[in-house]
N, C-alpha and C positions, 0 to 999 in steps of 0.2 A: 325110094328106093330103098333098096333091104342095108342096114343100120353093122358092120360086119367089122368093128372092134372090142379086144375083148378086155380091155380094158379101159378104164375109168378116165373120164380126162378135166385137166381142172382150168378152168382160164386163169392166166396168165398172161404179163405184159413184157417182155423181153426185146431186142433189137440184135439182130437175123444177121448174118453177110453173107450171101449166097455168091460161093465160087464160079465166075464166068471163063468161057474162052477168050473174048473181047474183054469187057470189064468185070466191075463185081454187083450186085443188085444186091443193096439192100432195104428186111422188112420187117414187121412184126408179128411176132408172136403173138395169139390172141388166146391156144391154147394148148394144155400135151401133155399126154402118157410117157409109158416108159418107151410104147411102142409107135409111135408118133408127135405130128405136132399141125397145125392148121397156120398159116399165116396171112398179114393183111395186106394185100399186094396184088400192082394191077402188072404186072407181069405174069404176060400169056405162055404160060412152061407145060409142052404139051404131057398130055396124060401118058406116065410108063417114061416118060422122061427118069432121069439120071441127077440128084443134082449134090455139092458136095457143102457143104452150109456150118457156120462158126455161129456157136447162140453164146452171145454175151450175156456173163451170171451174172452178174453186179454184185447182188447180194452174198457172193462165195467170193466174189473179185477172183474168175477164172472165168475161162468160154470152153464152154462143148463142140467138137471137131465129128460131126456124122456125115455118114453119107444115106441121100436117100429117095426115095423115088415119087413123082406124085404122084398123086393115086385117086383125088375127086380135082373140080375144079368150080367153081361156083364164080361164073361171069360179078366182074364190079367187082366181086367180097374176098377171092382168095387164091388157095388152095389148102390140100388135106397132101399132110405128106408124112410116108411110112418110114419108120428106121432101116435103113438096109444092113452099117454098117456104123459103130464107135473105133474110133481113135486115142489111144494111150485111159486112159484115165476116165474120158469122160462115159464112160458107160455105171460105173460105183457113183460119178461126177451125175450125170440125169440124174438115177434111181432117186438121190438125194435132194436134188430141186424136185421129182416130183414126190415125194415123202413131207419137204418145208413147205408146197402147194397146199396138197391135204392137211395138214397141221392147222392150214394156215384161210382156211376156208369162211 
């Protein structure tokens, strides 16, 4: 498979809540960039579907709210999600989190 990433990803473990129509799902982020994340989850999200997520950033005592699109699925591993939109101050917080991750590798 061709690699389409334009920004490096950094290993990090954070909790995320994926907002669902009937219920919310919890998952773990295993890596992130300013453009997306890979989630460790057993949920079967269709490629191309959109998800609203709340990323719990305990080091900053904050939450990042983003809209993402499922762009990759790895059976029994998780899903790759491209960020489509960030809400409120989430874009700045996301960049700060990536900078923090980069500095602490």
